[in-house]
C-alpha positions in Angstrom: 31.4 -3.7 -17.6 27.5 -3.9 -18.2 28.2 -4.7 -21.8 30.6 -7.5 -20.9 28.1 -9.0 -18.4 25.3 -8.8 -21.0 27.4 -10.5 -23.7 28.5 -13.3 -21.3 24.9 -13.9 -20.2 23.7 -13.8 -23.8 26.2 -16.5 -24.8 25.4 -18.6 -21.7 21.6 -18.4 -22.4 22.0 -18.8 -26.2 20.5 -22.4 -26.3 17.4 -21.2 -24.5 17.1 -18.1 -26.6 17.4 -20.0 -29.8 14.9 -22.5 -28.5 12.5 -19.6 -27.8 13.1 -18.4 -31.4 12.2 -21.8 -32.7 9.0 -21.9 -30.7 8.1 -18.4 -31.8 8.7 -19.3 -35.4 6.6 -22.4 -35.1 3.7 -20.5 -33.7 4.0 -17.6 -36.1 4.5 -19.7 -39.3 6.7 -18.8 -42.2 10.3 -19.5 -42.9 12.4 -17.9 -40.1 15.7 -19.6 -40.9 16.6 -19.5 -37.2 20.0 -21.2 -37.7 20.9 -19.6 -41.1 24.4 -18.1 -41.5 22.8 -14.6 -42.0 21.5 -14.6 -38.4 25.1 -15.1 -37.2 26.6 -12.4 -39.4 27.8 -14.5 -42.3 26.6 -13.6 -45.9 27.1 -15.5 -49.1 26.9 -12.5 -51.4 29.4 -9.7 -51.3 28.2 -6.1 -51.2 29.3 -4.4 -54.3 29.3 -0.7 -54.8 28.7 2.3 -52.6 27.9 2.0 -48.9 24.2 1.4 -48.4 21.7 3.0 -46.1 20.7 0.3 -43.7 17.0 0.2 -42.5 16.0 -2.2 -39.8 12.2 -3.0 -39.7 11.8 -5.9 -37.2 8.4 -7.2 -38.3 5.3 -6.7 -40.4 4.1 -3.4 -38.8 7.5 -1.8 -38.8 8.1 -2.8 -42.5 4.8 -1.2 -43.5 5.5 1.9 -41.4 8.9 2.3 -43.1 7.5 2.0 -46.7 7.2 5.7 -47.4 10.6 6.5 -46.0 12.1 3.6 -48.0 10.5 4.8 -51.2 11.9 8.3 -50.7 15.4 6.9 -50.0 15.2 4.7 -53.1 13.9 7.7 -55.2 17.0 9.6 -54.2 19.1 6.9 -55.7 20.2 5.3 -52.5 21.1 1.6 -52.3 19.3 0.2 -49.3 19.9 -2.8 -47.1 16.7 -3.8 -45.4 16.8 -6.2 -42.4 14.1 -8.0 -40.4 13.8 -10.3 -37.4 10.5 -12.0 -38.4 9.3 -14.0 -41.4 6.2 -11.8 -41.8 8.3 -8.7 -41.9 10.6 -10.2 -44.5 7.7 -11.4 -46.7 6.1 -8.0 -46.6 9.4 -6.3 -47.5 9.8 -8.7 -50.5 6.3 -7.9 -51.6 6.5 -4.1 -51.2 9.9 -3.8 -52.9 10.0 -6.6 -55.4 11.0 -4.3 -58.3 13.8 -2.7 -56.3 15.1 -6.1 -55.1 15.1 -7.4 -58.7 17.0 -4.3 -59.9 19.6 -4.7 -57.2 18.8 -1.4 -55.5 17.6 -3.1 -52.4 18.8 -6.2 -50.6 17.0 -8.0 -47.8 18.8 -9.9 -45.0 18.0 -11.2 -41.5 19.3 -8.9 -38.8 22.1 -10.7 -36.9 21.4 -11.9 -33.4 22.8 -9.5 -30.8 26.0 -11.5 -30.3 29.1 -9.3 -30.4 30.8 -11.4 -33.1 27.7 -11.6 -35.3 27.0 -7.8 -35.2 30.7 -7.1 -35.8 30.7 -9.3 -38.9 27.5 -7.6 -40.1 29.1 -4.1 -40.1 32.3 -5.4 -41.6 30.5 -7.0 -44.5 28.0 -4.2 -45.4 29.8 -1.1 -44.1 26.6 0.9 -44.2 26.8 4.7 -44.4 23.9 5.1 -42.0 21.6 3.0 -39.9 17.9 3.7 -39.4 16.1 1.6 -36.7 12.4 1.8 -37.0 10.4 2.5 -33.8 12.2 0.7 -30.9 14.8 -1.8 -32.0 17.6 -1.1 -29.5 20.1 -3.9 -29.0 23.2 -3.2 -27.0 25.8 -5.1 -29.0 24.4 -3.9 -32.3 24.7 -0.3 -31.2 28.2 -0.8 -29.8 29.4 -2.4 -33.0 27.9 0.5 -35.0 29.9 2.9 -32.9 33.1 0.9 -33.5 32.3 0.9 -37.3 31.6 4.6 -37.2 28.1 4.1 -38.5 25.7 6.8 -37.3 22.4 5.4 -36.0 18.9 7.0 -36.1 16.0 5.6 -34.1 13.1 6.8 -36.4 9.5 7.1 -35.6 10.6 6.1 -32.1 8.1 5.0 -29.5 8.4 3.8 -25.9 5.3 3.0 -24.0 5.1 3.2 -20.2 5.2 -0.6 -20.0 8.3 -0.8 -22.2 9.9 2.0 -20.2 9.4 -0.1 -17.0 11.0 -3.1 -18.7 14.0 -1.1 -19.8 14.5 0.2 -16.2 14.1 -3.3 -14.8 16.9 -4.4 -17.1 19.2 -1.6 -15.9 18.4 -2.6 -12.2 20.1 -5.9 -13.0 22.7 -4.9 -15.6 23.5 -1.4 -14.3 23.6 1.0 -17.2 23.3 -1.4 -20.1 20.2 0.0 -21.7 21.0 3.6 -20.7 24.3 3.3 -22.5 22.6 1.7 -25.5 20.0 4.5 -25.9 22.7 7.1 -25.4 24.7 5.4 -28.2 22.1 6.3 -30.8 23.1 9.5 -32.6 19.6 10.8 -33.3 16.3 9.8 -31.8 13.2 10.9 -33.7 10.2 10.4 -31.5 6.6 9.9 -32.5 5.2 12.1 -29.7 6.2 14.4 -26.8 5.3 11.6 -24.3 7.6 9.2 -26.2 10.3 11.8 -26.2 10.1 12.2 -22.5 10.2 8.5 -21.8 13.1 8.0 -24.2 15.0 10.7 -22.5 14.4 9.1 -19.1 15.9 5.8 -20.3 19.0 7.5 -21.7 18.4 8.7 -25.3 20.0 12.0 -26.3 19.5 14.4 -29.2 15.8 13.8 -29.3 13.3 15.5 -31.7 9.6 14.9 -32.1 8.7 14.2 -35.8 5.5 12.2 -35.7 4.5 8.7 -36.6 5.5 7.2 -39.9 2.3 5.2 -40.0 0.4 8.4 -40.8 2.3 8.6 -44.1 0.9 5.2 -45.1 1.2 4.6 -48.9 -2.0 2.7 -49.7 -2.1 0.7 -53.0 -4.6 2.5 -55.2 -5.5 -0.7 -57.1 -6.3 -2.7 -54.0 -8.3 0.2 -52.5 -10.4 0.7 -55.6 -11.0 -3.0 -55.9 -12.1 -3.2 -52.3 -14.6 -0.4 -52.7 -15.9 -1.9 -55.9 -16.3 -5.2 -54.2 -18.4 -3.6 -51.4 -20.6 -1.8 -53.9 -21.2 -5.1 -55.8 -22.0 -6.9 -52.6 -24.7 -4.4 -51.6 -24.5 -5.4 -48.0 -22.9 -3.8 -45.0 -19.4 -5.1 -44.1 -17.6 -5.1 -40.7 -14.0 -6.1 -40.6 -12.5 -7.7 -37.4 -8.9 -7.0 -38.3 -5.5 -8.3 -37.0 -6.8 -10.6 -34.4 -4.1 -12.0 -32.1 -3.9 -15.3 -30.2 -7.0 -15.8 -28.1 -9.0 -13.1 -29.8 -10.5 -15.3 -32.5 -12.4 -17.3 -29.9 -13.7 -14.2 -28.3 -15.1 -12.8 -31.6 -16.5 -16.1 -32.7 -18.5 -16.3 -29.5 -19.6 -12.7 -30.0 -20.6 -13.3 -33.6 -22.6 -16.4 -32.7 -24.8 -14.2 -30.5 -25.2 -11.4 -33.0 -28.1 -11.2 -35.3 -27.3 -8.9 -38.2 -27.5 -8.7 -42.0 -23.9 -7.5 -42.0 -21.1 -9.6 -43.5 -18.2 -9.9 -41.1 -14.6 -10.3 -42.2 -12.5 -12.1 -39.6 -8.8 -11.4 -40.3 -6.2 -13.2 -38.1 -2.9 -11.4 -38.1 -0.8 -14.5 -38.4 -1.3 -17.3 -41.0 -0.7 -20.2 -38.5 -4.1 -19.4 -37.0 -6.2 -19.4 -40.2 -7.1 -23.1 -39.7 -7.7 -22.7 -36.0 -10.1 -19.8 -36.7 -11.9 -22.0 -39.3 -12.4 -24.7 -36.7 -13.8 -22.3 -34.2 -16.3 -20.9 -36.7 -17.4 -24.4 -37.7 -17.8 -25.5 -34.1 -19.9 -22.4 -33.4 -22.2 -23.3 -36.4 -21.5 -20.0 -38.2 -21.9 -20.0 -42.0 -18.4 -19.2 -43.2 -16.5 -18.9 -46.5 -12.8 -18.6 -46.9 -11.5 -15.6 -48.8 -9.0 -17.8 -50.7 -12.0 -19.6 -52.1 -13.9 -16.4 -52.9 -11.4 -13.8 -54.0 -11.3 -14.8 -57.7 -15.0 -14.9 -58.2 -16.7 -12.1 -60.1 -20.1 -12.6 -58.5 -19.4 -12.6 -54.7 -22.9 -11.6 -53.8 -24.2 -15.0 -55.0 -21.5 -17.0 -53.2 -22.1 -15.1 -50.0 -25.8 -15.5 -49.9 -26.5 -17.0 -46.4 -22.8 -16.6 -45.3 -22.2 -14.6 -42.1 -18.4 -14.6 -42.0 -15.6 -14.5 -44.5 -12.4 -15.9 -43.0 -9.6 -13.8 -44.6 -6.9 -16.4 -45.0 -4.4 -14.5 -47.2 -1.6 -12.1 -46.4 -1.0 -8.5 -47.7 -4.6 -7.7 -48.5 -5.5 -5.5 -45.5 -6.0 -2.3 -47.7 -8.6 -4.2 -49.8 -10.4 -5.4 -46.6 -10.5 -2.0 -45.0 -11.7 -0.4 -48.2 -14.4 -2.9 -48.5 -15.6 -2.3 -44.9 -18.1 0.1 -43.4 -16.6 -0.3 -39.9 -13.4 -1.8 -38.7 -12.8 -3.4 -35.3 -9.1 -3.3 -34.9 -8.0 -6.2 -32.7 -4.8 -6.9 -30.8 -6.5 -4.6 -28.2 -8.9 -7.2 -26.8 -6.1 -9.3 -25.4 -3.3 -7.6 -23.4 -0.8 -7.3 -26.3 -1.0 -3.5 -26.8 -3.2 -3.1 -29.9 -2.6 -2.9 -33.6 -2.3 0.0 -36.0 -5.7 1.8 -36.5 -4.2 4.5 -38.8 -4.5 2.5 -42.1 -8.2 2.0 -41.6 -8.8 5.6 -40.7 -6.7 6.8 -43.8 -9.3 5.0 -45.9 -12.2 6.6 -44.1 -13.2 3.5 -42.3 -14.3 4.3 -38.7 -12.6 2.2 -36.1 -13.5 0.5 -32.8 -10.7 -0.7 -30.5 -10.5 -2.6 -27.3 -9.1 -1.6 -23.9 -5.5 -2.7 -24.5 -3.9 -0.1 -26.7 -0.7 0.9 -25.0 1.3 0.5 -28.2 -0.8 3.3 -29.8 -2.1 5.1 -26.8 -1.8 8.6 -28.0 -3.1 7.9 -31.5 -6.1 6.1 -30.1 -6.8 8.9 -27.6 -6.6 11.5 -30.4 -8.8 9.5 -32.8 -11.4 8.9 -30.0 -11.4 12.5 -29.0 -12.3 13.8 -32.5 -14.8 11.1 -33.2 -12.9 9.0 -35.7 -12.8 6.0 -33.4 -14.3 4.5 -30.3 -12.7 2.5 -27.5 -14.4 -0.2 -25.5 -13.6 -0.2 -21.9 -14.2 -3.5 -20.2 -12.1 -5.7 -17.9 -13.7 -8.8 -19.3 -12.4 -9.8 -22.7 -15.6 -11.5 -24.0 -17.7 -8.6 -22.9 -15.4 -6.2 -24.7 -15.6 -8.2 -27.9 -19.4 -8.5 -27.7 -19.7 -4.8 -27.1 -17.4 -4.0 -30.0 -19.5 -6.1 -32.4 -22.8 -4.6 -31.1 -21.4 -1.1 -31.5 -20.3 -1.7 -35.1 -23.7 -3.0 -35.9 -25.3 0.0 -34.2 -23.2 2.4 -36.2 -24.6 0.9 -39.4 -28.1 2.1 -38.6 -27.2 5.8 -39.0 -25.6 6.3 -42.3 -25.2 10.0 -41.9 -23.4 9.6 -38.6 -21.2 6.9 -40.1 -20.4 9.2 -43.0 -19.3 11.9 -40.5 -17.1 9.4 -38.7 -15.5 8.4 -42.0 -14.8 12.1 -42.8 -13.3 12.7 -39.4 -11.1 9.6 -39.7 -9.6 10.8 -43.0 -9.1 14.4 -41.7 -7.4 13.0 -38.6 -4.8 11.1 -40.6 -4.3 14.0 -43.0 -3.6 16.3 -40.1 -0.8 14.1 -38.8 1.1 13.3 -42.0 4.6 14.6 -42.6 6.8 12.4 -40.5 8.7 11.1 -43.5 9.7 14.6 -44.7 10.8 15.6 -41.2 12.9 12.4 -40.8 14.5 12.9 -44.2 15.3 16.5 -43.2 17.0 15.3 -40.0 19.0 12.7 -41.9 20.2 15.4 -44.3 21.2 17.6 -41.4 23.0 14.8 -39.5 25.0 13.8 -42.6 25.9 17.4 -43.4 27.1 17.9 -39.8 29.2 14.8 -39.9 30.7 15.7 -43.2 31.6 19.1 -41.9 33.2 17.6 -38.8 35.5 15.4 -40.9 39.1 16.7 -41.2 39.8 18.7 -44.4 42.1 16.6 -46.7 43.8 19.8 -47.7 
């Protein structure tokens, strides 16, 4: 009954939901193909050959997190179907796996909307052998149709914050056991932490194991990292990255930078491309000497071009490893506005000490652990502008003690190394799940 009510309400509200998707796509930029046939479960190309392993990585962060797992699956000779919901996720997948896509070993598609007909057609077309949902993509009709198609589902590197748990419980207050049934329909839940496992169990998930966070197994591009470090050496000037700013945060940091007197070069890196021009306008209005990365990146003598420049506006995608490698300190944003924070692990993996803001519920345990060992610091302030100003001041202060900064860099790398291994544990659980299912099949003899 809850499933039928949900499906009816979903169809009833479809125009509003599609309108929301259009608005979201317009704000985020990129080609979302909101009304494409793929999003409704229709696909132009047939799937030839053996049943694929299906991996769903909703957006940019999940796609990057899934990279090491995907590489291992591909190395085992699997054919992989990779789906996304957002344009940034799809673009990153195309960049990371260009060779495999060209070779036909991997195919990208939009995940279908959670209409019962669209999800049913998706499973009929691709008939995946296994589905792996990255982090927290739990959609009731998608899970029901997977059960009908006998496709086992794994929620890998699963996380559920306290806020998300409250949202799930609110849904079930209205729609009875809708989400509880959905979580219970997942064959294997592989949680990031014990706290995540507890919350997932409380909303209905079964067969839960704690395996760690895939983001700790980050595969950083050596060429980009080496280039970033060489760029920093050539520049001979301290660099502070303000990375992955979300809506509203650019204005905060522009105000903070306007008040900061420092010889450091600041890299302002908006998370979404639609805000590159907005950030440029804010910097110009504040009278801050700025140069766009797209105008600088090909030049072999950056130190000359950057003379007198305070901020580089990083207006390209896919270059975060370069920017982190080029930086002495990273302020990881998404945490100065109440959106839950962005991933600090990539910066720490490169030995770049991190400062975050007060809103980190998407990475609460990782932030707490990094702060506890001294690899990161968290600003606690209820006032957003004050938090941004304090973060910039702290980053500048850290530059004054190179030995202490070196120690933070070492602690950051050690922290990431200590928490690696989620990919191997997930692969082991996949092997065990498939072996158990094969054993449970009736003997043809």
